[in-house]
Structure formats: C-alpha cells, structure tokens
N, C-alpha and C positions, 0 to 999 in steps of 0.2 A: 398367083404371087401375092394378092390384097389379102386371101385369109393368113400366107405367114407373114405380113408385116401387122397383121392384126396383133396373130401369138407370137410375137416378137415385143409389140410392143406391151403387151398384158405381162408380161413375165418381166420386162422393166419396173413397171410398177409397183409390182410383189414383192421387188428387190429394193426398194426403197421405203413402203408400208413395213418392211420384218427385216433392217443391217441386221449386218451379225452381232454376237454377242462381242463388246471389245478383249482385250486381254491383257494382261499387265506383260510390259515389254520387257522393266527391269526395277529390282528395288532397291532402296539406301537409305543409310537414316543419319539425323540427326543429333545435335546434343544440347541440353540449355546448361544453364553454369550462371551461379551467384557464391560469392563471396561475404560471411558474417562476420562482424571486425567487434570486439564493442565497445558501449555507445557512451560516448566522455558529453552529456548535456547537463544542466540544468531543469528538472522533471519538477513543473512548478507543483502544485494541491490541485488531488482533479476532483476535494474535495471537501472546498473550503471551510474553514472554522470563521466565528466570528467572536473575540477579533484574531485574526488572521495569522497564523503561525510561521507562514513560509521560510526557509530557511535560506535562499538561493546557492545550497550547494553543485557542484558540481564537479562526475565524476560518472566512474562504470557502479559503483556503490555508493548512496548516497541515501540521507537522512533529510528528506525535500517539506516533511512542513513537523510541527510540535505544535499541540494549540499553547494557547495561554490558558490556563488554570483559574479563575475569578467564581467567590465564593462569596460574594456583596459583604452587605452590613450588617452585622448583627452585639443583639445585648445578652452583656452574663446572663447565666442560669444557675441555678443551684446547683445544679446536675450535670452531668455528661451531651453534650449537645452534637447532633450531625447535621451538619450542611449540603447538600447540591451543589456544585458549579453552574455558575450560570452562562457560562460560555457555552454556543448556538455553536454542533454538532462539533465535541470535541473530537479529536484523531490524530492518530500520528501515521507518517506515509511513509514509506519504504522505496528506494528505487536499487534493482540489481540486473545491471546491463552486461553485466560481463560472460557472459553465455559460458561460465566453465560448469552451473550446476553442483557447485560445494557449498550450498548454503552459506548462509549470517544467524545471527545473532542479534539483536536490540535488547538492549541492556536501559534501567533511567535508573537512577538515585536521590536525592534530596538532601538540600541542608536544613536545617532547622530554621524553623519561622524566628525571623525576627523584628524588633521593631523598627520602623525607618528610620525614626527620627533620639533611638536610645538605642543601638544591637547590643545591648549589656540587657536587656530586655526579650526573652525567649517565653513565646505560648510552649507551652512544656505541655507532654503526653499530647499534640499534637499527630491525630495518623490519617494521611490522603493516600485511601485507594482508589484503583483503578482498575474497573471491572476487565473483567472476557467482553472482545470486542466480536462488533464482523469486521467479515473484511471483504473490504470491495475492488474489484481492479480494474483495467481499462477493459475496454468490447473487446470479446476472440482470444483474451489471454488464453493460452494451451495449457500453460504452466500449473500443477498442481499447489494448494492452499499450502502457506504455512501456517504454524502454529501459534496460539492464543493462548496470554496467558495472565490469570489476575495476579496483583502486587498492591502489596499495603508498604506505602510506607513514612516508618514511624523516622519522625524530626526531632529527635532530642540530643542524639548526638551531631558530630561537627556533619560530618555526610555520611548517610546508610550505606550499605553496603549494595555494590549495583545488582537489580534482580532481573531475572529475564522477561520481557515482554513480551517479544515475538519469539520465533528462533522457525528458520529454515532448515529441514532436514535437506542431504543433499535432494537436487532437482528438484527444489520445489520451490516457491520463491521466487522464481522466476518472474522482472519484470516489475509494474509501479502493483505497490499493497499496501495500501487502508487499512487500520489496525480502528474501526469506528467505534465509540463508545456512547453508550445511552447517557446520555449527560446526568440525571439524576440518581444514578450510582453510581457515577463519581463525585467523590465524595473525602468530606475532613471531619473529624468527631477532633470535638474540643470539650475538652477536660473540665472541672470550674475548679477554681482557684487560681485563675488564669489574670492577667494585669491588663487593664485596655490597654489597646495602639493598635496602630497599624501596622501589622504584621507583613515579611513574607518569605518566601523561600524559591532559591534557586535550582532547577531539575534537570541536571544533568542528562544525555544525552550520550551513547557509547552502541558504534554500528561495529561488530566484531564482523571478519570477516570468511566464521563456519563456524557450525551449529557447535548449542554449548551442553 
C-alpha cells in the first residue's frame, strides 16, 4: 500500500509539471472603423517668413501664407540693376484638406510698381522673378509632392496675366505644402531711365480647385 501511494503521488507531480497543451475552444472577429471628413480650419504658417504673411484663411482648400516681398532702398544706376529681396525665408503655403485628390493650382499676378505719393509715376520695365522653390510639408505627410514653377512678373501692364507657381496633379499636394524660395533668387530687375520714388506693387494669388 505504501508503494502504491508513492506511485500515485509521483504521477500527480508529473502532471503538474507538464500540463496538457491548451487548444482554442472558439474563434471570433471584431472590426475597427473611422470616418474621415474634409478639414475646415485655419492652418497657420508652418515655416514663417519675416515679415509674416499669414492670411488667416479658413476652409478645406486655402492659401495660408504669402510672404511680402521687400527689396530695400537703392540708388539709380546707368544700366539695368538686379536686386534680391530682403524678406527672410520668403515662401507661399497651401493646404488641401478636401480629401478628394482632385488637385489644385496656385496662380500669381502683379500690378505695376507705382509711386506711393503720385500713382501716375510707374517703375517702368520692372520684372519680379519667383524661382523654383523647395517644398516643405508636415511630418509624416503621405501625399505625393506637387510641382513648382519659376515665374516672371512683368509689371508694365495694369495686371500681369496669372502664372502657375504651384500645380498639384491628381492625388498630389494633399495636406499642407510650403513653396520655400531662396531669398537671393527672389529678384527685381530695374532698368535705367526710371524716376526716383517709393514704389509698391500688389501681388494677386488665386487658388484653383483643379490642376491647370
């Protein structure tokens, strides 16, 4: 009897040390869901310029920032002169939170440079150039990059024809995109033969809801 009890106790210890493998008694599935809707907020400049150019525009397709272009003070010269902007970190920013992937186009045009005290005096032959910029976007943006163009704005006419500065083809340019210019390449060309004055021009920015 004592031997039998020892044997049974040994078996119990072995079963505790090596339990039987578990097997699934049943299976089930569950789901996760999320609904994405168009954005409708004000997007601040993510790479501000000095002076600033935030627009405060609100919606799902917006121009968020357009940097002022300052060209300082210069003396008249006997020939054509070229001057770079003194604006720090010049750029333009667009946000597309429509979520449709239909693309967009940012166009720019300009008025003549007119003297601030006598608007009959115009800076004749002036041309402003915006170079091809470098794109900056928010961290982790999975959208493809839009396309950047260089534009030349001749300010001899009342308003120059709109030119395409940024173009987002279908399924590109979603989220926030900054077209960041090298300040030394943002230039104005001033021919000889102009009058002295304090001149200013207005740049018009238009955001179309499709690529052009």
